[in-house]
Structure formats: C-alpha cells, structure tokens
LOMI-910062 format. One record per residue (C-alpha): chain; x, y, z. Coordinates in nm, 2 decimals, decimal comma. Layout:
unit:A | u:X | v:Y | w:Z
...
//
This chain:
unit:A | u:10,57 | v:10,08 | w:7,65
unit:A | u:10,40 | v:9,76 | w:7,57
unit:A | u:10,02 | v:9,76 | w:7,53
unit:A | u:9,86 | v:9,53 | w:7,79
unit:A | u:9,51 | v:9,62 | w:7,67
unit:A | u:9,30 | v:9,30 | w:7,60
unit:A | u:8,97 | v:9,29 | w:7,41
unit:A | u:8,67 | v:9,08 | w:7,51
unit:A | u:8,54 | v:9,01 | w:7,15
unit:A | u:8,69 | v:8,70 | w:7,00
unit:A | u:8,94 | v:8,73 | w:6,72
unit:A | u:8,75 | v:8,75 | w:6,37
unit:A | u:8,91 | v:8,61 | w:6,05
unit:A | u:8,87 | v:8,83 | w:5,76
unit:A | u:8,72 | v:8,66 | w:5,44
unit:A | u:8,56 | v:8,91 | w:5,27
unit:A | u:8,65 | v:9,26 | w:5,11
unit:A | u:8,83 | v:9,46 | w:5,35
unit:A | u:8,68 | v:9,76 | w:5,51
unit:A | u:9,01 | v:9,91 | w:5,68
unit:A | u:9,00 | v:10,29 | w:5,62
unit:A | u:8,64 | v:10,31 | w:5,55
unit:A | u:8,46 | v:10,58 | w:5,74
unit:A | u:8,12 | v:10,60 | w:5,90
unit:A | u:7,93 | v:10,87 | w:6,08
unit:A | u:7,79 | v:10,67 | w:6,38
unit:A | u:7,59 | v:10,74 | w:6,71
unit:A | u:7,76 | v:10,58 | w:7,00
unit:A | u:7,62 | v:10,32 | w:7,24
unit:A | u:7,71 | v:10,17 | w:7,55
unit:A | u:8,07 | v:10,10 | w:7,68
unit:A | u:8,18 | v:9,73 | w:7,63
unit:A | u:8,44 | v:9,52 | w:7,80
unit:A | u:8,79 | v:9,61 | w:7,65
unit:A | u:8,81 | v:9,99 | w:7,63
unit:A | u:8,58 | v:10,07 | w:7,36
unit:A | u:8,22 | v:10,15 | w:7,28
unit:A | u:7,95 | v:9,99 | w:7,08
unit:A | u:7,80 | v:10,14 | w:6,75
unit:A | u:7,66 | v:10,02 | w:6,42
unit:A | u:7,74 | v:10,10 | w:6,07
unit:A | u:7,42 | v:10,19 | w:5,84
unit:A | u:7,46 | v:9,84 | w:5,73
unit:A | u:7,40 | v:9,70 | w:6,08
unit:A | u:7,75 | v:9,58 | w:6,14
unit:A | u:7,87 | v:9,61 | w:6,49
unit:A | u:8,15 | v:9,83 | w:6,56
unit:A | u:8,38 | v:9,85 | w:6,86
unit:A | u:8,50 | v:10,20 | w:6,86
unit:A | u:8,79 | v:10,34 | w:7,07
unit:A | u:8,85 | v:10,69 | w:7,15
unit:A | u:8,49 | v:10,78 | w:7,20
unit:A | u:8,24 | v:10,79 | w:7,49
unit:A | u:7,86 | v:10,68 | w:7,50
unit:A | u:7,62 | v:10,93 | w:7,35
unit:A | u:7,86 | v:11,08 | w:7,11
unit:A | u:7,84 | v:11,12 | w:6,74
unit:A | u:8,16 | v:11,04 | w:6,57
unit:A | u:8,34 | v:10,98 | w:6,23
unit:A | u:8,47 | v:10,63 | w:6,30
unit:A | u:8,73 | v:10,49 | w:6,08
unit:A | u:8,76 | v:10,12 | w:6,05
unit:A | u:9,09 | v:9,96 | w:6,18
unit:A | u:9,01 | v:9,59 | w:6,15
unit:A | u:8,76 | v:9,38 | w:5,98
unit:A | u:8,57 | v:9,32 | w:5,63
unit:A | u:8,22 | v:9,31 | w:5,49
unit:A | u:8,16 | v:8,95 | w:5,63
unit:A | u:8,30 | v:9,00 | w:5,98
unit:A | u:8,08 | v:8,96 | w:6,26
unit:A | u:8,21 | v:9,28 | w:6,41
unit:A | u:8,46 | v:9,56 | w:6,30
unit:A | u:8,70 | v:9,76 | w:6,50
unit:A | u:8,74 | v:10,13 | w:6,46
unit:A | u:8,88 | v:10,46 | w:6,59
unit:A | u:8,67 | v:10,78 | w:6,64
unit:A | u:8,88 | v:11,01 | w:6,44
unit:A | u:8,64 | v:11,32 | w:6,44
unit:A | u:8,41 | v:11,40 | w:6,73
unit:A | u:8,08 | v:11,56 | w:6,59
unit:A | u:7,90 | v:11,59 | w:6,93
unit:A | u:8,11 | v:11,53 | w:7,24
unit:A | u:8,01 | v:11,40 | w:7,57
unit:A | u:7,99 | v:11,64 | w:7,86
unit:A | u:8,27 | v:11,36 | w:7,99
unit:A | u:8,50 | v:11,43 | w:7,74
unit:A | u:8,83 | v:11,60 | w:7,80
unit:A | u:9,14 | v:11,67 | w:7,58
unit:A | u:9,37 | v:11,38 | w:7,64
unit:A | u:9,66 | v:11,51 | w:7,86
unit:A | u:9,89 | v:11,27 | w:7,68
unit:A | u:10,04 | v:11,38 | w:7,36
unit:A | u:10,07 | v:11,00 | w:7,26
unit:A | u:9,71 | v:10,92 | w:7,33
unit:A | u:9,46 | v:10,88 | w:7,04
unit:A | u:9,38 | v:10,72 | w:6,72
unit:A | u:9,68 | v:10,54 | w:6,57
unit:A | u:9,91 | v:10,61 | w:6,86
unit:A | u:9,99 | v:10,44 | w:7,20
unit:A | u:9,78 | v:10,17 | w:7,31
unit:A | u:9,87 | v:10,19 | w:7,67
unit:A | u:9,57 | v:10,40 | w:7,79
unit:A | u:9,20 | v:10,36 | w:7,70
unit:A | u:9,05 | v:10,65 | w:7,86
unit:A | u:9,28 | v:10,95 | w:7,85
unit:A | u:8,99 | v:11,15 | w:7,69
unit:A | u:8,75 | v:11,08 | w:7,98
unit:A | u:8,71 | v:11,26 | w:8,30
unit:A | u:8,84 | v:11,05 | w:8,59
unit:A | u:8,52 | v:11,02 | w:8,74
unit:A | u:8,37 | v:10,92 | w:8,40
unit:A | u:8,62 | v:10,65 | w:8,37
unit:A | u:8,53 | v:10,50 | w:8,70
unit:A | u:8,16 | v:10,51 | w:8,59
unit:A | u:8,24 | v:10,33 | w:8,27
unit:A | u:8,43 | v:10,07 | w:8,45
unit:A | u:8,13 | v:10,03 | w:8,68
unit:A | u:7,90 | v:9,97 | w:8,39
unit:A | u:8,13 | v:9,71 | w:8,24
unit:A | u:8,12 | v:9,52 | w:8,57
unit:A | u:7,75 | v:9,53 | w:8,61
unit:A | u:7,68 | v:9,42 | w:8,25
unit:A | u:7,94 | v:9,12 | w:8,30
unit:A | u:7,77 | v:9,03 | w:8,61
unit:A | u:7,42 | v:9,03 | w:8,46
unit:A | u:7,52 | v:8,88 | w:8,14
unit:A | u:7,75 | v:8,60 | w:8,27
unit:A | u:7,63 | v:8,53 | w:8,62
unit:A | u:7,29 | v:8,67 | w:8,63
unit:A | u:7,36 | v:8,90 | w:8,92
unit:A | u:7,23 | v:9,24 | w:8,96
unit:A | u:7,45 | v:9,51 | w:9,16
unit:A | u:7,23 | v:9,45 | w:9,47
unit:A | u:7,24 | v:9,07 | w:9,46
unit:A | u:7,62 | v:9,09 | w:9,44
unit:A | u:7,63 | v:9,32 | w:9,75
unit:A | u:7,77 | v:9,61 | w:9,54
unit:A | u:7,69 | v:9,95 | w:9,56
unit:A | u:7,78 | v:10,02 | w:9,18
unit:A | u:8,08 | v:10,23 | w:9,25
unit:A | u:8,45 | v:10,18 | w:9,14
unit:A | u:8,68 | v:10,35 | w:9,41
unit:A | u:8,98 | v:10,56 | w:9,32
unit:A | u:9,32 | v:10,44 | w:9,48
unit:A | u:9,45 | v:10,68 | w:9,76
unit:A | u:9,63 | v:10,99 | w:9,62
unit:A | u:9,47 | v:10,92 | w:9,27
unit:A | u:9,22 | v:11,22 | w:9,29
unit:A | u:9,43 | v:11,49 | w:9,11
unit:A | u:9,34 | v:11,84 | w:8,98
unit:A | u:9,19 | v:11,87 | w:8,62
unit:A | u:9,45 | v:11,78 | w:8,36
unit:A | u:9,66 | v:11,59 | w:8,59
unit:A | u:9,73 | v:11,23 | w:8,55
unit:A | u:9,81 | v:10,96 | w:8,83
unit:A | u:10,17 | v:10,86 | w:8,78
unit:A | u:10,11 | v:10,51 | w:8,91
unit:A | u:10,27 | v:10,25 | w:8,69
unit:A | u:10,56 | v:10,08 | w:8,86
unit:A | u:10,62 | v:9,86 | w:8,58
unit:A | u:10,67 | v:9,97 | w:8,23
unit:A | u:10,78 | v:9,76 | w:7,93
unit:A | u:10,93 | v:9,97 | w:7,65
unit:A | u:10,95 | v:9,85 | w:7,30
unit:A | u:11,26 | v:9,94 | w:7,13
unit:A | u:11,25 | v:10,10 | w:6,77
unit:A | u:11,48 | v:10,06 | w:6,49
unit:A | u:11,68 | v:10,36 | w:6,61
unit:A | u:11,72 | v:10,22 | w:6,95
unit:A | u:11,47 | v:10,44 | w:7,12
unit:A | u:11,21 | v:10,34 | w:7,41
unit:A | u:10,87 | v:10,34 | w:7,25
unit:A | u:10,50 | v:10,23 | w:7,30
unit:A | u:10,31 | v:9,98 | w:7,12
unit:A | u:10,04 | v:10,10 | w:6,92
unit:A | u:9,68 | v:9,93 | w:7,00
unit:A | u:9,67 | v:9,57 | w:6,89
unit:A | u:9,98 | v:9,61 | w:6,68
unit:A | u:10,35 | v:9,54 | w:6,69
unit:A | u:10,42 | v:9,88 | w:6,53
unit:A | u:10,57 | v:10,15 | w:6,78
unit:A | u:10,52 | v:10,50 | w:6,89
unit:A | u:10,84 | v:10,66 | w:7,00
unit:A | u:10,79 | v:10,85 | w:7,35
unit:A | u:10,97 | v:11,11 | w:7,54
unit:A | u:10,78 | v:11,04 | w:7,85
unit:A | u:10,50 | v:10,80 | w:7,98
unit:A | u:10,26 | v:11,02 | w:8,19
unit:A | u:10,13 | v:10,71 | w:8,40
unit:A | u:10,47 | v:10,59 | w:8,49
unit:A | u:10,56 | v:10,60 | w:8,84
unit:A | u:10,82 | v:10,85 | w:8,95
unit:A | u:11,08 | v:10,59 | w:9,02
unit:A | u:11,05 | v:10,46 | w:8,64
unit:A | u:11,06 | v:10,81 | w:8,51
unit:A | u:11,37 | v:10,90 | w:8,70
unit:A | u:11,56 | v:10,62 | w:8,51
unit:A | u:11,54 | v:10,80 | w:8,20
unit:A | u:11,49 | v:10,50 | w:7,98
unit:A | u:11,35 | v:10,70 | w:7,69
unit:A | u:11,66 | v:10,92 | w:7,68
unit:A | u:11,94 | v:10,66 | w:7,61
unit:A | u:12,02 | v:10,43 | w:7,31
unit:A | u:11,89 | v:10,08 | w:7,33
unit:A | u:12,02 | v:9,94 | w:6,99
unit:A | u:12,03 | v:9,58 | w:6,99
unit:A | u:11,75 | v:9,53 | w:7,24
unit:A | u:11,39 | v:9,42 | w:7,16
unit:A | u:11,26 | v:9,56 | w:7,46
unit:A | u:11,34 | v:9,71 | w:7,81
unit:A | u:11,13 | v:9,67 | w:8,12
unit:A | u:11,15 | v:9,92 | w:8,42
unit:A | u:11,06 | v:9,84 | w:8,75
unit:A | u:11,04 | v:10,05 | w:9,08
unit:A | u:10,96 | v:9,91 | w:9,42
unit:A | u:10,72 | v:10,09 | w:9,64
unit:A | u:10,84 | v:9,93 | w:9,95
unit:A | u:11,21 | v:10,03 | w:9,89
unit:A | u:11,43 | v:10,22 | w:9,68
unit:A | u:11,51 | v:9,92 | w:9,48
unit:A | u:11,49 | v:9,94 | w:9,08
unit:A | u:11,54 | v:9,70 | w:8,79
unit:A | u:11,56 | v:9,70 | w:8,42
unit:A | u:11,49 | v:9,37 | w:8,25
unit:A | u:11,65 | v:9,36 | w:7,90
unit:A | u:11,54 | v:9,15 | w:7,61
unit:A | u:11,80 | v:9,14 | w:7,35
unit:A | u:11,74 | v:9,09 | w:6,98
unit:A | u:11,89 | v:8,74 | w:6,87
unit:A | u:12,27 | v:8,76 | w:6,88
unit:A | u:12,30 | v:9,11 | w:7,01
unit:A | u:12,52 | v:9,21 | w:7,30
unit:A | u:12,41 | v:9,36 | w:7,61
unit:A | u:12,47 | v:9,75 | w:7,65
unit:A | u:12,65 | v:9,88 | w:7,94
unit:A | u:12,36 | v:10,03 | w:8,13
unit:A | u:12,43 | v:10,38 | w:8,28
unit:A | u:12,10 | v:10,53 | w:8,38
unit:A | u:12,02 | v:10,82 | w:8,60
unit:A | u:11,94 | v:10,62 | w:8,92
unit:A | u:12,11 | v:10,29 | w:9,09
unit:A | u:11,96 | v:10,00 | w:8,92
unit:A | u:11,98 | v:9,62 | w:8,90
unit:A | u:12,00 | v:9,48 | w:8,56
unit:A | u:11,86 | v:9,14 | w:8,43
unit:A | u:11,82 | v:8,99 | w:8,11
unit:A | u:11,58 | v:8,75 | w:7,92
unit:A | u:11,77 | v:8,45 | w:7,78
unit:A | u:11,67 | v:8,42 | w:7,41
unit:A | u:11,69 | v:8,04 | w:7,43
unit:A | u:11,47 | v:7,94 | w:7,72
unit:A | u:11,31 | v:8,28 | w:7,81
unit:A | u:11,45 | v:8,26 | w:8,17
unit:A | u:11,56 | v:8,58 | w:8,34
unit:A | u:11,90 | v:8,59 | w:8,47
unit:A | u:12,09 | v:8,86 | w:8,69
unit:A | u:12,35 | v:9,06 | w:8,52
unit:A | u:12,44 | v:9,29 | w:8,81
unit:A | u:12,29 | v:9,41 | w:9,13
unit:A | u:12,00 | v:9,24 | w:9,32
unit:A | u:11,80 | v:8,97 | w:9,13
unit:A | u:11,49 | v:9,10 | w:9,33
unit:A | u:11,31 | v:9,40 | w:9,46
unit:A | u:11,18 | v:9,45 | w:9,81
unit:A | u:10,82 | v:9,54 | w:9,81
unit:A | u:10,63 | v:9,63 | w:10,14
unit:A | u:10,26 | v:9,57 | w:10,23
unit:A | u:10,05 | v:9,49 | w:10,55
unit:A | u:10,36 | v:9,58 | w:10,77
unit:A | u:10,56 | v:9,29 | w:10,62
unit:A | u:10,84 | v:9,33 | w:10,35
unit:A | u:10,81 | v:9,08 | w:10,04
unit:A | u:11,11 | v:8,98 | w:9,81
unit:A | u:11,00 | v:8,97 | w:9,44
unit:A | u:11,27 | v:8,83 | w:9,22
unit:A | u:11,33 | v:8,81 | w:8,84
unit:A | u:11,06 | v:9,03 | w:8,73
unit:A | u:10,80 | v:8,84 | w:8,93
unit:A | u:10,44 | v:8,93 | w:8,97
unit:A | u:10,34 | v:9,21 | w:9,22
unit:A | u:10,05 | v:9,48 | w:9,20
unit:A | u:10,15 | v:9,75 | w:8,96
unit:A | u:9,97 | v:10,03 | w:9,14
unit:A | u:10,17 | v:10,15 | w:9,45
unit:A | u:9,86 | v:10,14 | w:9,66
unit:A | u:9,72 | v:9,82 | w:9,52
unit:A | u:9,89 | v:9,56 | w:9,74
unit:A | u:9,77 | v:9,73 | w:10,07
unit:A | u:9,43 | v:9,81 | w:9,92
unit:A | u:9,35 | v:9,44 | w:9,84
unit:A | u:9,49 | v:9,30 | w:10,16
unit:A | u:9,25 | v:9,54 | w:10,34
unit:A | u:8,97 | v:9,43 | w:10,15
unit:A | u:9,02 | v:9,07 | w:10,16
unit:A | u:9,12 | v:9,08 | w:10,53
unit:A | u:8,78 | v:9,29 | w:10,61
unit:A | u:8,59 | v:9,03 | w:10,40
unit:A | u:8,74 | v:8,72 | w:10,53
unit:A | u:8,76 | v:8,81 | w:10,92
unit:A | u:9,02 | v:8,55 | w:10,98
unit:A | u:9,00 | v:8,38 | w:11,34
unit:A | u:9,24 | v:8,20 | w:11,55
unit:A | u:9,29 | v:7,85 | w:11,47
unit:A | u:9,15 | v:7,89 | w:11,09
unit:A | u:9,27 | v:7,66 | w:10,82
unit:A | u:9,32 | v:7,87 | w:10,50
unit:A | u:9,40 | v:7,81 | w:10,14
unit:A | u:9,58 | v:8,10 | w:9,93
unit:A | u:9,55 | v:7,98 | w:9,56
unit:A | u:9,75 | v:8,15 | w:9,29
unit:A | u:9,94 | v:8,29 | w:9,58
unit:A | u:10,26 | v:8,45 | w:9,41
unit:A | u:10,51 | v:8,55 | w:9,63
unit:A | u:10,27 | v:8,53 | w:9,94
unit:A | u:10,09 | v:8,86 | w:9,98
unit:A | u:9,77 | v:8,71 | w:10,11
unit:A | u:9,92 | v:8,40 | w:10,28
unit:A | u:10,12 | v:8,65 | w:10,48
unit:A | u:9,84 | v:8,85 | w:10,59
unit:A | u:9,62 | v:8,55 | w:10,70
unit:A | u:9,92 | v:8,37 | w:10,85
unit:A | u:9,98 | v:8,67 | w:11,09
unit:A | u:9,61 | v:8,65 | w:11,20
unit:A | u:9,52 | v:8,31 | w:11,27
unit:A | u:9,74 | v:8,23 | w:11,57
unit:A | u:9,98 | v:7,94 | w:11,64
unit:A | u:9,75 | v:7,68 | w:11,58
unit:A | u:9,59 | v:7,80 | w:11,25
unit:A | u:9,74 | v:7,69 | w:10,90
unit:A | u:9,78 | v:7,83 | w:10,57
unit:A | u:9,86 | v:7,64 | w:10,24
unit:A | u:9,95 | v:7,85 | w:9,94
unit:A | u:9,97 | v:7,71 | w:9,58
unit:A | u:10,16 | v:7,87 | w:9,31
unit:A | u:10,29 | v:7,76 | w:8,97
unit:A | u:10,58 | v:7,99 | w:8,92
unit:A | u:10,92 | v:7,84 | w:9,04
unit:A | u:11,06 | v:8,16 | w:9,12
unit:A | u:10,75 | v:8,30 | w:9,29
unit:A | u:10,74 | v:7,98 | w:9,50
unit:A | u:11,10 | v:8,05 | w:9,61
unit:A | u:11,03 | v:8,39 | w:9,70
unit:A | u:10,70 | v:8,32 | w:9,88
unit:A | u:10,89 | v:8,05 | w:10,12
unit:A | u:11,18 | v:8,31 | w:10,18
unit:A | u:10,91 | v:8,60 | w:10,27
unit:A | u:10,70 | v:8,37 | w:10,49
unit:A | u:10,98 | v:8,18 | w:10,68
unit:A | u:10,90 | v:8,33 | w:10,99
unit:A | u:10,55 | v:8,20 | w:11,00
unit:A | u:10,59 | v:7,83 | w:11,10
unit:A | u:10,21 | v:7,74 | w:10,99
unit:A | u:10,22 | v:7,86 | w:10,65
unit:A | u:10,33 | v:7,63 | w:10,37
unit:A | u:10,38 | v:7,68 | w:9,99
unit:A | u:10,32 | v:7,43 | w:9,74
unit:A | u:10,48 | v:7,44 | w:9,38
unit:A | u:10,23 | v:7,36 | w:9,11
unit:A | u:9,92 | v:7,42 | w:8,92
unit:A | u:9,61 | v:7,48 | w:9,15
unit:A | u:9,39 | v:7,24 | w:8,95
unit:A | u:9,67 | v:6,96 | w:8,98
unit:A | u:9,80 | v:7,03 | w:9,34
unit:A | u:9,49 | v:7,08 | w:9,53
unit:A | u:9,32 | v:6,74 | w:9,47
unit:A | u:9,67 | v:6,58 | w:9,57
unit:A | u:9,68 | v:6,76 | w:9,92
unit:A | u:9,39 | v:6,54 | w:10,06
unit:A | u:9,23 | v:6,85 | w:10,20
unit:A | u:8,84 | v:6,78 | w:10,24
unit:A | u:8,75 | v:7,10 | w:10,43
unit:A | u:8,88 | v:7,43 | w:10,53
unit:A | u:8,77 | v:7,77 | w:10,70
unit:A | u:8,87 | v:8,05 | w:10,45
unit:A | u:8,98 | v:8,06 | w:10,07
unit:A | u:9,15 | v:8,33 | w:9,88
unit:A | u:9,22 | v:8,32 | w:9,53
unit:A | u:9,37 | v:8,55 | w:9,30
unit:A | u:9,37 | v:8,37 | w:8,94
unit:A | u:9,52 | v:8,48 | w:8,62
unit:A | u:9,30 | v:8,67 | w:8,38
unit:A | u:9,14 | v:8,37 | w:8,25
unit:A | u:8,98 | v:8,29 | w:8,60
unit:A | u:8,99 | v:7,99 | w:8,80
unit:A | u:8,74 | v:7,76 | w:8,58
unit:A | u:8,45 | v:7,55 | w:8,64
unit:A | u:8,64 | v:7,24 | w:8,78
unit:A | u:8,85 | v:7,43 | w:9,03
unit:A | u:8,57 | v:7,63 | w:9,16
unit:A | u:8,36 | v:7,31 | w:9,20
unit:A | u:8,64 | v:7,17 | w:9,39
unit:A | u:8,67 | v:7,49 | w:9,63
unit:A | u:8,30 | v:7,48 | w:9,66
unit:A | u:8,31 | v:7,12 | w:9,81
unit:A | u:8,54 | v:7,23 | w:10,09
unit:A | u:8,28 | v:7,40 | w:10,28
unit:A | u:8,47 | v:7,73 | w:10,37
unit:A | u:8,30 | v:7,97 | w:10,59
unit:A | u:8,42 | v:8,26 | w:10,35
unit:A | u:8,59 | v:8,28 | w:10,03
unit:A | u:8,77 | v:8,60 | w:9,89
unit:A | u:8,80 | v:8,61 | w:9,50
unit:A | u:9,04 | v:8,88 | w:9,38
unit:A | u:8,97 | v:8,95 | w:9,01
unit:A | u:9,16 | v:9,16 | w:8,75
unit:A | u:8,89 | v:9,06 | w:8,47
unit:A | u:8,51 | v:9,14 | w:8,54
unit:A | u:8,43 | v:8,86 | w:8,27
unit:A | u:8,63 | v:8,59 | w:8,43
unit:A | u:8,47 | v:8,69 | w:8,77
unit:A | u:8,13 | v:8,67 | w:8,66
unit:A | u:8,18 | v:8,33 | w:8,50
unit:A | u:8,33 | v:8,20 | w:8,83
unit:A | u:8,07 | v:8,35 | w:9,05
unit:A | u:7,79 | v:8,15 | w:8,85
unit:A | u:8,00 | v:7,83 | w:8,90
unit:A | u:8,02 | v:7,92 | w:9,27
unit:A | u:7,64 | v:7,96 | w:9,28
unit:A | u:7,60 | v:7,63 | w:9,13
unit:A | u:7,82 | v:7,49 | w:9,42
unit:A | u:7,60 | v:7,65 | w:9,69
unit:A | u:7,79 | v:7,98 | w:9,75
unit:A | u:7,64 | v:8,34 | w:9,71
unit:A | u:7,84 | v:8,68 | w:9,69
unit:A | u:7,81 | v:8,85 | w:10,02
unit:A | u:7,97 | v:9,17 | w:9,91
unit:A | u:8,16 | v:9,30 | w:9,60
unit:A | u:8,40 | v:9,60 | w:9,59
unit:A | u:8,58 | v:9,73 | w:9,28
unit:A | u:8,89 | v:9,95 | w:9,27
unit:A | u:9,05 | v:10,18 | w:9,01
unit:A | u:9,39 | v:10,04 | w:9,04
unit:A | u:9,47 | v:10,10 | w:8,64
unit:A | u:9,39 | v:10,46 | w:8,59
unit:A | u:9,34 | v:10,57 | w:8,22
unit:A | u:9,31 | v:10,21 | w:8,11
unit:A | u:8,99 | v:9,98 | w:8,09
unit:A | u:9,13 | v:9,75 | w:8,36
unit:A | u:8,97 | v:9,72 | w:8,72
unit:A | u:9,03 | v:9,53 | w:9,01
unit:A | u:8,75 | v:9,35 | w:9,21
unit:A | u:8,72 | v:9,17 | w:9,53
unit:A | u:8,43 | v:8,95 | w:9,57
unit:A | u:8,35 | v:8,78 | w:9,93
unit:A | u:8,14 | v:8,47 | w:9,91
unit:A | u:7,98 | v:8,24 | w:10,17
unit:A | u:7,74 | v:7,95 | w:10,17
unit:A | u:7,41 | v:8,03 | w:10,04
unit:A | u:7,26 | v:7,82 | w:10,32
unit:A | u:7,39 | v:7,84 | w:10,66
unit:A | u:7,53 | v:7,49 | w:10,79
unit:A | u:7,67 | v:7,41 | w:10,45
//
C-alpha cells in the first residue's frame, strides 16, 4: 500500500552533522498537522515525533535531520510513560520503521478524532485567526456511519489501495516518507471488496505497483497495473471478477486491458461512472456524507444559478442539479479530461447542468459569469488560492460550500474569503480516513453583511 501521508513542515536540507539514529528522552507536547506530535531535544531543537501521543514520555530516535536543521523527524521507539489514550496497534505492520499508511493505530478511535479536532482548531487559529466558535464549529470530528467498532477492531474503509511491489513480486506497503517497502499479508483498513481480490497472495513480478479499487455503488472492481520499464503484463487471475487497466510508461495514461474501463458508484440516489482510476471519495460513506453536509448548508432553491468547481465526475453538480428546478442552472469546471467525460455522461439527464474542461483559475474568468447564487468548491490538497477566492467572493453568492481535505489549505482560503467579505456560517468535520491523520471538512460561508 502506498503511503499517502503528507507533512506540513517544509522539507529541510541537511548541511550539518547527521543526527539520524540518535536517541533522546523527551516529553511529548501537542499534536501537529501531519500525523506527529511536537517535542524538543535537550538542545532545544524541535522534534516531529511519530508513534506517540501528547503528554507521553518517550525515547525518540531521529529518522531525519542534522545539527543545523530547523527541525528533526523522529519515531517514538520506547514508551516510558504512556497516555491513557494509547492502545496496542491492531495492525502488525504499524509502528516505527514499518508501514507508513496509518498514523494513529496506537490511539483509541475517540482520541484520534480529538487529535484531528485539535489540528483543525490550531490551523484555523494560526492561519485564519478563527476560534471554533467564530467558525460555527462545535469542535467535534464526527465518525462515519458504521465506523464505531468494538475495541481492537479497525474500520475496513479504504476502497482504493495502491500496493508497491517488492523485488520478489509481493504486494507491499511503503514505509513512511520512503521508497522502501514493507511486505504485508493483509491491510486492515482495506475495504472487503479490495481484500477479497487477494492482491497480496499473488506474484506481481515485473510490476512497480498494483492499485486495487472496489466500488461501493456496485460490484465493480478494478486493478490498475504499473509495469516496470520493459516488463510484460501478467495474466491477472484474482479471487473475484475484476477489470484490468494499465499505466502507459510513456505518457502516464491509463488504458483498459480487459473488462470495463470504469466503476459505477452510487450517491444521493444517482449512479456515477468513474473511469480510468479517476477520483472518487475513498471511504464508502464519504460521498453521501459530504453531499448531505453540502446540501444542508447551501439549501438550494428553485431557479438558483450555481457553480461546482473542481467538480470531478459531477457529484455535487448532480446533487444541486436535481434540486434547482427546470429554470435553474449549474456550471461545473474540472481539469481532468476523463473526469469531464464522465461528468457529462453522469449528468446527461440534467439539461441545465454544463461541464467545462480546464483549470478553474483559467476557465472561470472566461465564462463571463458576474454573479451566481451558490458555489461549491472541492479543491485539491493545496486549496483554491488567493486569486480564485477573490474572484469567487466577487460573484455575490448567497452561500458557498467549501469541501476540504486539508485543514491548513482550508484555513488559508477562509482568510482570503474574509478579505472578500465572507464569513463562516458553519463548519463540520468528518473522520473519513480512520487511523490516518487526514480529515474532511465542510465549511459553509455567507456574506458578512447582508445585501452583499
């Protein structure tokens, strides 16, 4: 399984004497954005420590950095004084030097959500100058439906898993911030439809990676093969019927080998075609959870004009399009060519929905749109950015729904929206990535002064 975890601290070049392998006894401070906690060495250098929890006393072993680094990265290799929120990691591949796919296997589920809430609150305060109360947020991170399980059980939620392939052809996980691999026999957070394929049990010699996808709205399954240069594709015989696609080593495009080139997903009583490994929310409950939150926040009316930016295969455009009547209209903008094709297919029954292909910051100014009623944006992890937010704030929308997978990017963009005359009405947070540091937020904005 590929490690998707990202870290907020900037990369730090090493110029002094390496400290990798050095160990320090430290008192662990607060959680930080990126799946680690903050501590300091006896010399005062900042440590970003994984596999620990706030308030613990641990032995931290340096994994990255030197004496001149602004900060060091470390793993907690010995727990001297554990937190009451600590549990033994259910997964045998979680821990220092092992799989990097999960960040919080060693924390109780409720503690994981509290930590994510603390990260959101810190980012809102630091980057947007907002308290939870000012953001209309009660401070909680809600679990997805079905994810509250007995102690020791792990939600099997991940409907897409990318396996790195080791030198022996075995499906493996990436170690944290590394190209090194950890062979695994089973990923505990993989959805049943992925696990049933038995990727870990077969020989993938010649492949660089194998991605397994299971749809939640149908029985569709896919594997996407990335061959090593010059390697031939294997004959894929898995434990369940599956479509096979391959990544072209020349242009990076994804091509169908056999079976369907897409999977069928289901949300808000609509079926969505998602082709060639295109984007769809990874948690089985995520699409419906986010559509409900967005629709409850926007409250679409008949005849509304709406924008769906970074619209993917049309999830929110479809939801709005069904609620605005025959005289309303929705314009979706998406940069992925295949996603645009899928969105147009998925929404072909909604005559008043149009999808444009291109980057939001380039296409939106060309549309000539000077005002609209509603906006939903679900930007990539980097956020929408100052110029796009400035443009959106000038359209006078009654409500704006911002769907965010990164609280730092959300907070930065909320600050830009405030400059443009918008305030946060409500914010909700959802734990759609259990065991990892990732969290999904939905912020609803409205003009700070009525009549804007």
